[in-house]
C-alpha positions in Angstrom: 99.9 263.9 53.6 96.2 264.7 53.7 94.0 262.8 51.3 90.7 263.9 49.8 89.8 260.3 49.3 87.1 258.7 51.5 88.5 256.7 54.4 87.8 252.9 54.0 85.0 251.6 56.2 85.8 247.9 56.0 88.5 245.5 54.9 86.9 245.0 51.4 87.1 248.7 50.6 90.6 248.8 52.0 91.6 245.9 49.8 90.1 247.6 46.8 92.0 250.8 47.6 95.2 248.8 47.9 94.6 247.2 44.5 94.0 250.6 42.9 97.2 252.0 44.4 99.2 249.0 43.3 97.9 249.5 39.7 98.8 253.2 39.8 102.3 252.2 41.1 102.7 249.7 38.2 101.7 252.4 35.7 104.1 254.9 37.2 106.9 252.3 37.1 106.1 251.7 33.4 106.3 255.4 32.6 109.6 255.7 34.5 111.0 252.7 32.5 109.8 254.3 29.2 111.4 257.6 30.1 114.7 255.9 31.2 114.8 253.9 27.9 114.2 257.1 26.0 117.1 258.7 27.9 119.4 255.8 27.2 118.7 255.8 23.5 119.0 259.6 23.1 121.6 260.5 25.7 124.3 260.9 23.1 122.4 263.4 21.1 121.2 265.2 24.2 124.8 265.5 25.3 126.0 266.7 22.0 123.2 269.3 21.8 124.2 270.6 25.2 127.8 271.1 23.9 126.9 272.7 20.6 127.1 276.4 20.7 124.0 278.5 20.5 123.7 282.1 19.5 122.3 284.3 22.3 120.4 287.4 21.1 122.5 287.8 17.9 125.8 287.7 19.7 128.8 286.0 18.2 129.7 282.6 19.7 133.5 282.7 19.4 134.0 286.2 18.0 135.4 284.8 14.8 132.8 285.2 12.1 134.0 282.3 9.9 134.1 279.9 12.8 130.7 281.1 14.1 129.1 280.4 10.8 130.8 277.0 10.6 129.6 276.0 14.0 126.0 277.1 13.2 125.8 274.8 10.2 122.8 272.4 10.7 124.5 269.7 8.7 127.6 269.8 10.8 125.4 269.7 14.0 123.6 266.6 12.7 126.9 264.9 12.0 128.2 265.8 15.4 125.0 264.5 17.0 125.3 261.2 15.2 128.9 261.0 16.2 127.9 261.7 19.8 125.3 259.0 19.7 127.8 256.4 18.5 130.5 257.5 21.0 128.0 257.4 23.8 126.9 253.9 22.7 130.4 252.6 22.5 131.2 254.2 25.9 128.2 252.6 27.4 129.2 249.2 26.0 132.7 249.6 27.3 131.4 250.5 30.8 129.1 247.5 30.8 131.9 245.3 29.8 134.1 246.7 32.5 131.4 246.3 35.2 130.8 242.7 34.1 134.6 242.0 34.4 135.0 243.6 37.8 131.8 242.3 39.4 131.4 239.0 37.7 130.7 236.1 40.1 133.3 233.3 39.6 
C-alpha cells in the first residue's frame, strides 16, 4: 500500500508516527464497538423490518386487499417490531445461557 505520508527520518519521528497510528486504531476500535452495540440493541427491530412486507411500486403484497391493508398498518408494524425486539432479546439470553453451560470451566 503506497502512502502519501512522509517517510520517517529518525527513530523519534517513527515513534511519533507509531503513537498516531495506535491512537487512530483505538478510535476505530471504539467506533466498531459502538456500531456493534447499536446492532445488538436494534437487531430485533432490524430483523422484523426485514420480514415485514413492503409495497413495490403500487403492487399488492399478497394479492388479498384486506390482508394487504392489514399488513401495511403502521401500528401493527410497531407492535411486531417490539415483539421482535423482545424475542431477539430472549433468544440472545437463551443462547448466552446455553454457551455458558456448554463451555463453563469446572
